[in-house]
C-alpha positions as CSV (number, residue, x, y, z in Angstrom):
1,M,-16.3,-4.3,4.7
2,L,-13.6,-5.5,2.1
3,L,-9.7,-6.2,3.6
4,A,-6.6,-6.8,2.9
5,R,-3.7,-7.1,3.8
6,V,-1.2,-5.1,1.7
7,Q,2.7,-4.4,1.4
8,F,4.8,-1.6,0.9
9,G,8.8,-1.0,1.6
10,G,8.3,-4.4,4.0
11,I,5.4,-2.3,6.0
12,V,2.5,-4.9,5.6
13,R,-0.8,-2.9,6.8
14,Q,-5.2,-4.0,6.0
15,V,-7.0,-1.8,4.4
16,S,-10.0,-1.3,2.6
17,L,-11.3,-2.9,-0.3
18,D,-14.3,-1.3,-1.2
19,F,-13.8,1.1,-3.2
20,V,-11.1,-1.5,-5.3
21,P,-13.4,-4.6,-4.9
22,E,-11.8,-5.6,-8.5
23,A,-8.4,-5.8,-7.0
24,E,-6.8,-8.7,-7.2
25,V,-4.1,-10.3,-5.4
26,G,-0.8,-9.0,-7.2
27,D,-2.3,-5.3,-8.0
28,F,-0.4,-2.7,-7.2
29,V,-3.2,0.0,-5.2
30,M,-2.3,3.5,-3.9
31,V,-4.1,3.3,0.0
32,H,-4.9,6.6,2.0
33,V,-5.9,6.7,5.2
34,G,-6.4,3.1,5.7
35,F,-8.6,3.0,2.2
36,A,-7.1,1.6,-0.6
37,I,-8.6,3.8,-3.4
38,S,-7.6,2.3,-7.0
39,R,-5.1,0.4,-8.6
40,V,-2.0,1.4,-10.7
41,D,-0.3,0.0,-12.9
42,A,3.4,-1.5,-11.6
43,E,5.2,1.3,-13.8
44,E,3.5,4.1,-11.1
45,A,3.6,2.1,-8.5
46,E,7.5,1.3,-9.0
47,R,8.0,6.0,-9.3
48,T,5.7,6.2,-6.5
49,Y,8.4,3.7,-4.2
50,K,11.6,5.6,-5.8
51,I,10.1,9.3,-5.0
52,L,9.6,8.1,-1.4
53,A,12.0,6.6,-1.1
54,E,14.5,9.4,-2.1
55,M,12.7,11.4,0.6
56,D,13.2,8.8,3.2
57,A,9.9,8.3,4.1
58,L,9.3,4.8,4.5
59,A,11.5,4.5,7.2
60,D,9.2,6.6,9.3
61,D,6.3,4.5,8.7
62,A,7.5,1.3,10.1
63,P,5.9,-0.1,13.0
64,A,8.0,-1.5,16.1
65,E,6.8,-4.9,15.2
66,E,3.3,-5.8,12.9
67,P,0.6,-6.3,14.4
68,R,-1.2,-9.2,14.7
């Protein structure tokens, strides 16, 4: 399994890159249930982040501390 650490809104998670093996450091990816399912451009990533921030959906997913 190809794994990577991704950051979103200060939250860091380990996800599988098996569906997007072409993803590279600095790319934006759409993640669902622990799997990166597609790459997205910076504009789409920013738009999605703003919508989630407006919905206050980012804070609810933050872990108490980063897993080791």
